[in-house]
C-alpha positions in Angstrom: 6.1 61.7 43.5 9.7 61.0 44.2 10.9 57.6 45.4 13.5 57.7 48.0 16.0 55.1 49.1 16.0 54.3 52.8 19.3 54.4 54.8 20.0 52.3 57.8 22.5 53.5 60.4 23.7 51.5 63.5 23.7 53.5 66.8 25.5 52.1 69.8 24.4 52.9 73.4 21.9 55.5 72.0 21.2 58.2 74.5 23.0 56.1 77.1 21.0 53.0 76.4 22.2 49.3 76.1 23.5 47.7 72.9 23.1 48.6 69.3 20.0 49.7 67.6 19.2 50.1 63.9 17.5 53.2 62.5 16.2 53.2 58.9 15.7 56.8 57.8 12.5 56.7 55.6 12.9 60.3 54.6 16.3 61.7 53.8 17.6 65.0 54.9 17.1 66.5 51.4 13.4 65.8 51.6 11.6 69.2 51.5 10.0 69.7 54.8 10.4 72.2 57.5 9.2 70.6 60.7 10.0 66.9 60.3 13.4 66.1 61.8 13.1 62.4 61.6 10.8 59.7 60.1 12.2 56.3 60.6 11.8 52.6 61.4 13.7 51.6 64.5 14.8 48.2 65.4 16.0 47.4 68.9 17.3 43.8 69.4 16.4 41.8 72.5 18.1 43.3 75.6 19.0 46.6 73.9 17.3 50.1 74.6 17.3 53.7 73.9 18.3 55.5 77.1 16.1 57.9 78.9 16.6 61.4 77.4 14.9 64.9 77.2 13.5 66.5 74.1 14.3 70.1 73.6 12.8 71.9 70.7 10.9 69.0 69.3 8.5 66.1 70.1 8.7 62.4 69.3 6.1 59.7 68.6 6.7 55.9 68.5 4.2 53.5 66.9 5.0 49.9 68.0 5.1 47.5 65.0 6.6 44.3 66.5 7.6 43.1 70.0 7.1 44.6 73.5 9.1 47.0 75.7 9.2 49.0 78.8 8.6 52.7 77.8 9.6 55.3 80.4 7.6 58.5 80.2 8.7 61.3 82.5 9.8 58.7 85.1 6.7 56.6 84.8 7.2 53.1 83.3 4.6 51.4 81.0 4.7 48.2 79.0 4.0 48.7 75.4 3.2 46.2 72.6 2.1 46.0 69.0 -0.4 48.8 68.1 0.6 51.0 70.9 1.6 54.6 70.2 3.6 56.8 72.5 4.1 60.6 72.5 6.9 62.6 74.1 6.2 66.3 74.1 8.8 69.1 73.9 10.5 69.5 77.2 9.5 65.9 78.3 11.7 62.9 78.7 11.4 59.2 77.6 13.4 55.9 77.0 12.4 52.5 75.7 13.9 49.0 76.3 13.2 45.8 74.5 11.9 43.2 77.0 10.5 40.8 74.5 11.7 37.7 72.9 11.9 39.3 69.4 13.3 42.4 67.9 11.3 45.5 69.0 10.4 47.5 65.8 8.6 50.8 65.7 8.2 53.9 63.5 9.6 57.1 65.1 8.6 60.6 64.1 10.4 63.7 65.4 8.7 67.1 64.7 10.2 70.4 65.5 8.2 72.6 67.9 
């Protein structure tokens, strides 16, 4: 089994969101898979967000590891916390904002349709 090094990138105002977020790619682009576009750990500092955006040609799942957030799913807003999992289907829209006192951390998985 190959061992891969993770790579962290900083994204500013991701999808029109607020502040900086940190994405640690757990699978690199050279990993042999056809359908997985991203498997990453995402950290959103207090007050930051990923803006509301639409998925075309893929779906995205978040699994919350730390913190709490407001998750917007096709215009409806939900509070999510540790242990919650969200799903944004192909053609749907979503966004997430850290509303807690700690960093929001979650696993993000994007799969091609």
